C-alpha positions in Angstrom: -94.7 -6.0 44.5 -91.9 -7.1 43.3 -91.0 -10.3 43.2 -87.4 -12.1 42.1 -88.7 -12.8 38.5 -87.9 -9.2 38.3 -84.5 -9.4 39.4 -81.9 -9.5 36.9 -79.8 -12.6 37.3 -76.7 -13.5 37.0 -74.7 -15.9 34.9 -72.9 -19.0 36.5 -70.6 -21.8 35.1 -72.9 -24.9 34.9 -71.0 -28.6 35.4 -72.7 -32.0 35.5 -72.5 -34.2 38.9 -69.3 -36.2 37.1 -67.2 -33.4 36.6 -64.2 -33.6 38.1 -63.3 -31.4 41.4 -60.3 -30.3 39.5 -62.4 -28.8 36.9 -65.2 -27.1 39.2 -62.0 -25.2 41.1 -61.0 -24.0 38.2 -64.2 -22.9 36.9 -64.8 -21.6 40.2 -61.6 -19.2 40.6 -62.5 -17.5 36.9 -66.2 -16.7 38.1 -66.8 -13.1 39.7 -69.2 -14.9 41.7 -66.6 -18.2 42.5 -69.7 -19.9 42.5 -70.7 -23.2 40.4 -74.2 -24.7 39.0 -74.4 -28.4 39.6 -77.5 -29.6 37.1 -77.7 -32.5 35.9 -80.7 -34.4 33.6 -81.9 -30.6 33.9 -82.8 -30.3 37.7 -81.0 -28.0 39.6 -78.8 -30.0 42.6 -76.5 -27.2 44.7 -74.1 -24.9 44.6 -69.9 -25.2 44.5 -68.5 -22.1 45.9 -65.8 -21.0 48.4 -67.6 -22.6 51.5 -67.8 -25.8 49.5 -63.7 -26.0 49.3 -63.6 -25.6 52.9 -65.5 -27.4 54.5 -64.9 -31.1 55.5 -66.5 -32.8 53.2 -63.3 -33.2 50.2 -60.2 -35.5 51.9 -57.1 -33.8 52.6 -54.5 -34.1 50.6 -56.9 -35.6 47.4 -56.3 -35.5 44.0 -58.9 -33.8 42.7 -58.7 -35.1 39.0 -59.9 -38.3 40.8 -63.3 -36.8 42.3 -66.4 -35.9 40.8 -68.0 -32.9 42.0 -71.5 -34.5 42.6 -70.9 -35.6 46.7 -68.9 -32.5 47.3 -71.8 -29.7 46.3 -72.7 -27.1 49.1 -76.5 -28.2 49.3 -78.5 -24.5 49.5 -80.8 -23.2 51.9 -81.6 -20.7 51.0 -83.2 -20.9 47.5 -84.6 -18.5 45.1 -88.2 -19.0 43.3 -89.7 -16.3 40.8 -92.6 -15.8 43.1 -90.8 -15.2 46.1 -91.1 -10.6 46.8 -87.7 -9.2 46.6 -88.4 -7.9 50.4 -88.5 -11.6 51.5 -85.2 -12.5 49.8 -83.4 -10.0 51.1 -84.7 -10.5 54.7 -83.8 -14.6 54.0 -80.1 -13.5 52.6 -79.4 -11.4 55.5 -81.0 -13.6 58.1 -78.0 -17.0 56.8 -75.6 -14.3 55.9 -75.4 -15.1 51.8 -74.8 -13.2 49.5 -75.8 -15.3 46.6 -78.6 -17.2 45.9 -79.7 -19.0 43.5 -83.1 -18.6 41.7 -84.4 -22.0 41.0 -88.1 -23.0 39.1 -89.6 -26.2 39.2 -86.3 -27.4 39.9 -84.6 -25.9 37.2 -82.1 -23.5 37.7 -81.8 -20.1 35.9 -79.4 -18.5 37.4 -77.5 -16.5 40.4 -79.0 -13.3 42.3 -77.0 -11.2 44.2 -77.8 -9.4 47.6 -76.1 -6.0 46.2 -78.7 -6.8 42.7 -81.3 -6.4 45.2 -80.7 -3.3 46.8 
């Protein structure tokens, strides 16, 4: 049975929690998957994506250059692990209506997996 360890991984920009929101938004907008991973001290914390921007956590009319991204990440409820089967990952992504999940092994971010790559 195939697992996520066998799936192709996509790269994503990776930033520290102290990176400013304006820099993260710039990276997100230039990324094909519109996703930035937050990693601090080598550990995975979450993703910043369109859902993070559209949520109500970021104060309206704020200067993004004055805020660090840490408090505004989208903590994923769907995280893939290398031992998760592709079938289980696909079903979970369908249930949660997400097209991209992070692959995380022992809290270490490995890359992104897309629904399209899983078939």
